[in-house]
Wavefront OBJ file of the C-alpha trace (Angstrom):
o trace
v 97.939 99.650 131.171
v 97.232 97.395 128.198
v 96.131 93.914 129.217
v 97.072 90.933 127.092
v 94.886 87.916 126.484
v 96.110 84.350 127.066
v 98.599 83.642 124.268
v 98.554 80.930 121.689
v 101.623 78.618 121.696
v 104.611 80.888 121.452
v 106.941 80.057 118.572
v 108.990 83.188 119.267
v 110.650 81.874 122.433
v 109.436 78.253 122.204
v 107.882 78.421 125.651
v 105.289 75.958 126.841
v 101.734 77.209 127.320
v 101.908 77.328 131.101
v 105.005 79.509 131.142
v 103.530 81.811 128.468
v 100.362 82.286 130.499
v 102.319 83.148 133.626
v 104.490 85.680 131.790
v 101.327 87.450 130.656
v 100.023 87.316 134.227
v 103.257 88.880 135.481
v 102.916 91.726 132.990
v 99.231 92.358 133.712
v 99.678 92.366 137.492
v 102.851 94.411 137.306
v 104.445 92.702 140.327
v 106.679 89.714 139.746
v 106.776 88.273 143.244
v 103.050 88.853 143.843
v 102.113 87.124 140.597
v 104.421 84.203 141.204
v 103.093 83.729 144.723
v 99.446 83.739 143.672
v 99.473 81.910 140.357
v 102.352 79.447 140.101
v 101.645 75.883 141.081
v 105.092 74.363 141.018
v 108.605 75.344 141.968
v 109.790 74.314 138.502
v 107.384 76.752 136.849
v 108.400 79.502 139.302
v 112.056 79.042 138.433
v 111.381 79.061 134.696
v 109.215 82.191 134.870
v 111.442 84.049 137.314
v 114.470 83.367 135.154
v 112.683 84.706 132.107
v 111.229 87.738 133.870
v 114.318 88.779 135.803
v 117.187 87.719 133.528
v 115.887 87.741 129.943
v 114.021 91.051 129.960
v 114.745 91.754 126.312
v 113.238 88.459 125.230
v 110.184 89.161 127.390
v 109.752 92.536 125.653
v 109.872 90.826 122.288
v 107.251 88.352 123.466
v 104.950 91.119 124.664
v 105.283 92.899 121.299
v 104.403 89.676 119.542
v 101.363 89.087 121.751
v 100.177 92.705 121.404
v 100.230 92.597 117.595
v 99.155 88.967 117.299
v 101.042 85.720 117.803
v 103.976 85.415 115.452
v 103.609 89.008 114.211
v 106.792 90.668 112.897
v 108.582 93.336 114.897
v 110.857 94.916 112.252
v 110.386 98.412 110.848
v 110.590 97.704 107.109
v 107.569 97.018 104.919
v 108.215 93.307 104.565
v 108.543 92.789 108.313
v 105.344 94.730 108.948
v 103.402 92.978 106.199
v 102.979 96.248 104.276
v 103.922 97.687 100.889
v 106.290 100.589 100.347
v 104.710 103.723 98.935
v 106.120 104.571 95.535
v 103.509 106.078 93.227
v 101.512 108.229 95.674
v 101.240 111.889 94.736
v 103.412 114.486 96.425
v 101.831 117.473 98.141
v 102.933 119.663 95.239
v 101.010 117.407 92.852
v 97.926 117.260 95.059
v 97.883 121.031 95.489
v 98.680 121.839 91.873
v 95.281 123.395 91.249
v 95.777 125.828 94.141
v 99.203 127.190 93.266
v 99.763 130.271 91.109
v 100.020 129.465 87.425
v 101.363 132.699 85.932
v 104.702 134.422 86.351
v 103.297 137.713 87.689
v 101.422 135.992 90.473
v 104.450 133.866 91.350
v 106.594 137.025 91.699
v 103.956 138.599 93.904
v 104.174 135.659 96.305
v 107.788 136.490 97.064
v 106.915 139.879 98.602
v 104.671 138.413 101.278
v 105.261 138.175 105.004
v 105.473 134.382 104.955
v 106.478 134.038 101.348
v 106.306 130.992 99.151
v 110.098 130.534 98.962
v 110.520 130.845 102.727
v 114.113 130.305 103.866
v 115.425 128.766 107.083
v 116.817 130.443 109.111
v 116.812 133.874 107.414
v 113.040 134.325 107.242
v 112.381 132.763 110.643
v 113.778 135.688 112.564
v 113.167 138.559 110.158
v 110.010 139.719 108.366
v 111.070 141.296 105.069
v 107.579 142.594 104.327
v 107.474 144.661 107.532
v 111.244 145.209 107.646
v 111.452 144.146 111.280
v 112.264 141.242 113.554
v 109.576 138.583 113.533
v 107.756 138.020 116.836
v 105.804 135.129 118.329
v 106.271 132.840 115.342
v 107.645 129.302 115.508
v 108.286 127.217 112.415
v 108.444 123.586 111.425
v 108.787 121.293 108.427
v 107.067 118.203 107.057
v 108.507 115.615 104.708
v 107.845 112.233 103.103
v 109.741 109.802 100.887
v 109.215 112.334 98.074
v 111.895 114.454 99.767
v 114.477 111.710 99.251
v 116.588 109.392 101.359
v 119.050 111.979 102.625
v 116.899 114.915 103.642
v 119.123 117.026 105.981
v 117.162 116.436 109.186
v 120.218 117.204 111.305
v 120.340 120.726 109.816
v 116.780 121.669 110.735
v 117.108 122.501 114.418
v 120.301 124.575 113.960
v 118.393 126.466 111.252
v 115.518 127.317 113.624
v 113.007 124.626 112.744
v 111.313 123.583 115.970
v 109.427 120.529 114.731
v 109.379 117.994 111.919
v 106.391 115.960 110.744
v 106.941 112.958 108.487
v 104.652 110.661 106.581
v 104.263 107.209 108.103
v 101.447 105.489 106.253
v 98.595 105.630 103.769
v 95.450 103.528 103.681
v 95.787 100.105 105.302
v 98.650 98.647 103.262
v 101.197 101.320 102.602
v 104.295 102.395 104.528
v 106.427 105.415 103.717
v 109.776 103.692 103.048
v 111.744 106.563 104.605
v 109.731 106.750 107.814
v 111.881 104.546 110.060
v 115.079 106.320 109.012
v 113.519 109.781 109.290
v 111.991 109.000 112.691
v 115.255 107.675 114.110
v 117.319 110.568 112.806
v 114.815 113.152 114.062
v 114.953 111.587 117.520
v 118.733 111.722 117.557
v 118.673 115.338 116.335
v 116.326 116.296 119.203
v 113.806 118.012 117.013
v 110.159 117.592 117.994
v 109.131 114.855 115.591
v 105.617 113.973 114.483
v 104.086 111.251 112.325
v 101.140 111.596 109.986
v 98.831 109.197 108.182
v 97.283 109.952 104.795
v 93.636 108.951 105.113
v 92.387 106.962 102.137
v 88.758 107.063 101.048
v 88.567 103.325 100.406
v 86.036 101.642 98.173
v 82.537 103.138 97.836
v 80.149 101.246 100.061
v 82.908 100.064 102.381
v 81.924 100.714 106.003
v 83.516 104.064 106.855
v 83.960 103.435 110.574
v 85.578 100.048 110.091
v 87.805 101.411 107.312
v 88.946 104.307 109.488
v 89.762 101.936 112.328
v 91.712 99.617 110.051
v 93.811 102.522 108.779
v 94.518 103.526 112.369
v 95.735 100.018 113.146
v 98.240 100.221 110.299
v 99.504 103.586 111.548
v 99.695 102.338 115.142
v 101.619 99.227 114.121
v 104.218 101.363 112.367
v 104.594 103.783 115.274
v 104.924 100.989 117.841
v 107.473 99.162 115.686
v 109.548 102.347 115.749
v 109.467 102.731 119.526
v 106.144 104.489 120.071
v 105.573 108.134 120.931
v 107.636 110.098 123.438
v 106.472 113.069 125.444
v 108.723 115.276 123.306
v 107.009 114.110 120.107
v 104.341 116.088 118.301
v 100.784 114.780 118.393
v 100.041 112.340 115.558
v 98.260 113.806 112.561
v 95.664 112.532 110.105
v 95.914 114.035 106.627
v 92.456 114.532 105.072
v 92.632 116.052 101.597
v 92.459 115.169 97.898
v 92.803 111.404 97.419
v 93.790 111.016 93.784
v 95.355 108.363 91.608
v 96.883 111.043 89.388
v 97.304 114.797 89.576
v 94.557 115.305 86.998
v 92.362 112.472 88.217
v 89.151 112.735 90.255
v 89.109 113.037 94.015
v 88.137 109.595 95.312
v 86.372 111.228 98.262
v 83.636 112.270 95.830
v 82.234 108.748 96.230
v 81.770 109.298 99.979
v 79.090 111.269 101.791
v 80.285 113.955 104.249
v 78.937 111.978 107.209
v 80.932 108.943 106.085
v 84.115 111.007 105.980
v 83.443 112.365 109.459
v 82.790 108.837 110.746
v 86.068 107.660 109.228
v 88.052 110.505 110.779
v 86.502 109.858 114.190
v 87.136 106.110 114.020
v 90.760 106.690 113.067
v 91.252 109.250 115.793
v 89.614 107.223 118.542
v 91.701 104.149 117.771
v 94.947 106.128 117.670
v 94.173 107.889 120.948
v 93.247 104.570 122.574
v 96.453 102.830 121.534
v 98.991 105.673 121.508
v 97.533 107.978 124.162
v 97.500 111.088 121.966
v 94.591 112.590 120.008
v 95.569 113.287 116.404
v 95.455 116.741 114.893
v 93.552 117.031 111.619
v 95.508 118.289 108.626
v 93.266 119.645 105.894
v 92.724 122.579 103.546
v 89.947 125.169 103.542
v 89.687 124.696 99.772
v 89.092 120.962 100.165
v 86.940 120.795 103.276
v 84.207 123.263 102.325
v 83.368 121.925 98.843
v 83.806 118.252 99.751
v 82.082 118.308 103.145
v 79.000 120.304 102.208
v 80.227 123.528 103.783
v 82.499 124.678 106.572
v 79.926 124.083 109.332
v 80.560 120.346 109.114
v 83.932 120.870 110.799
v 82.010 121.372 114.045
v 81.571 117.581 114.104
v 85.306 117.139 114.647
v 85.907 120.391 116.533
v 87.409 118.481 119.480
v 90.506 118.049 117.309
v 93.194 120.637 116.756
v 93.500 121.935 113.208
v 96.648 121.872 111.091
v 95.521 124.108 108.263
v 96.951 124.088 104.742
v 96.528 127.342 102.837
v 98.955 128.627 100.207
v 96.720 131.452 99.007
v 98.220 134.839 98.167
v 95.991 136.769 100.560
v 96.797 134.450 103.442
v 100.528 134.617 102.878
v 100.438 138.397 102.640
v 98.474 138.911 105.860
v 99.627 135.826 107.798
v 95.929 135.169 108.395
v 94.941 131.963 106.585
v 91.405 131.064 105.603
v 90.386 128.827 108.451
v 87.430 126.440 108.524
v 84.224 127.315 110.372
v 86.097 130.012 112.338
v 88.264 127.330 113.960
v 91.367 128.589 115.745
v 94.149 126.727 113.965
v 97.118 125.280 115.834
v 99.465 124.982 112.850
v 99.340 126.557 109.421
v 101.178 125.034 106.477
v 101.776 128.042 104.251
v 104.155 126.790 101.570
v 105.508 123.711 99.840
v 108.612 125.562 98.637
v 110.527 126.366 101.805
v 114.313 126.075 101.655
v 117.467 126.098 103.711
v 119.813 129.032 103.158
v 122.577 126.462 102.815
v 120.752 124.474 100.114
v 118.314 126.512 98.055
v 117.741 123.721 95.551
v 116.036 121.567 98.162
v 112.343 122.419 98.637
v 109.937 121.240 101.317
v 106.717 122.078 103.180
v 106.810 124.559 106.050
v 104.304 125.440 108.766
v 103.979 128.132 111.400
v 102.752 128.229 114.989
v 101.762 131.682 116.184
v 102.802 132.207 119.766
v 105.685 131.965 122.190
v 107.370 128.637 123.027
v 105.327 128.180 126.206
v 102.147 128.423 124.118
v 103.488 125.886 121.648
v 104.208 123.300 124.319
v 100.936 123.733 126.168
v 98.728 123.913 123.073
v 100.156 120.821 121.395
v 100.850 118.843 124.557
v 104.556 118.487 123.818
v 107.300 118.279 126.439
v 110.503 120.237 126.106
v 113.794 118.394 125.666
l 1 2 3 4 5 6 7 8 9 10 11 12 13 14 15 16 17 18 19 20 21 22 23 24 25 26 27 28 29 30 31 32 33 34 35 36 37 38 39 40 41 42 43 44 45 46 47 48 49 50 51 52 53 54 55 56 57 58 59 60 61 62 63 64 65 66 67 68 69 70 71 72 73 74 75 76 77 78 79 80 81 82 83 84 85 86 87 88 89 90 91 92 93 94 95 96 97 98 99 100 101 102 103 104 105 106 107 108 109 110 111 112 113 114 115 116 117 118 119 120 121 122 123 124 125 126 127 128 129 130 131 132 133 134 135 136 137 138 139 140 141 142 143 144 145 146 147 148 149 150 151 152 153 154 155 156 157 158 159 160 161 162 163 164 165 166 167 168 169 170 171 172 173 174 175 176 177 178 179 180 181 182 183 184 185 186 187 188 189 190 191 192 193 194 195 196 197 198 199 200 201 202 203 204 205 206 207 208 209 210 211 212 213 214 215 216 217 218 219 220 221 222 223 224 225 226 227 228 229 230 231 232 233 234 235 236 237 238 239 240 241 242 243 244 245 246 247 248 249 250 251 252 253 254 255 256 257 258 259 260 261 262 263 264 265 266 267 268 269 270 271 272 273 274 275 276 277 278 279 280 281 282 283 284 285 286 287 288 289 290 291 292 293 294 295 296 297 298 299 300 301 302 303 304 305 306 307 308 309 310 311 312 313 314 315 316 317 318 319 320 321 322 323 324 325 326 327 328 329 330 331 332 333 334 335 336 337 338 339 340 341 342 343 344 345 346 347 348 349 350 351 352 353 354 355 356 357 358 359 360 361 362 363 364 365 366 367 368 369 370 371 372
């Protein structure tokens, strides 16, 4: 259980210091009557605290949220309430991966003959493998989105169309919130699809302490998740997105200013803070084509091998064989194989899709997710 420190004067409920201290004591001990018996000095204080604890539970919850995030901290879900800035000019995955996608018409046509093809359709391609002309086995699929997919992405249509999970962007760096996250998160919860949140890890300024910077980014992500109700057992593990960090599609990768050991330190700091505060270890989303060149070779992934891998690989060979190029022989948990998946009911709408290889029982045990 999280323990709270003695609060500063509480403007939120305008309580005096003595009452505030006793409320915190009640929460930390976890037993109202026991705390009141041991710590309260006057009947007047007992009455005030007991009334607050037993009658105004919602106000108490608001107070605890305020104390946990800092006295007077906001509890809304929008950028202004959270003291953040809405993302608007970040690059989409299509823009970040532009250099990896086929550039000529012949190669693009070839993609469409593969087992998990580029223009994968839900639900048609989920249950049937056109390449092998047979029913698909032991393959579970999911989607990931961000504000780039618009305000009205049809989340409610995903589960009926055989998408088992949905990841959505929550944050980037220490200042930026995906403006669609709160709406997407709420709708996904109501639709009973296994929802997951991811953070886009920013390289920061050269020379900036990597561990501290990773921890600060985690705190931004955590604040957003907690403001939106936290993680449920049915939610996917959080994810940290480690890939090209560019200001423009043709611009340099900002990670080039960081040493591989700094990047590892940043990932670890982020992960440790998220696991400490949210109780779930993040999965690492990255690409074989980014990790090897940027990290001095695949072997460096062994330094974060205690994390599950969400692998991004859109290569022709991988799509054809359903065997992506993994990193340092790591057994991947999820594989994002396309950024051009579609719904049969709306072929104009494109989005990222990933696959889990295995039966449902494997999915739940591997990713630590509870069934609905």
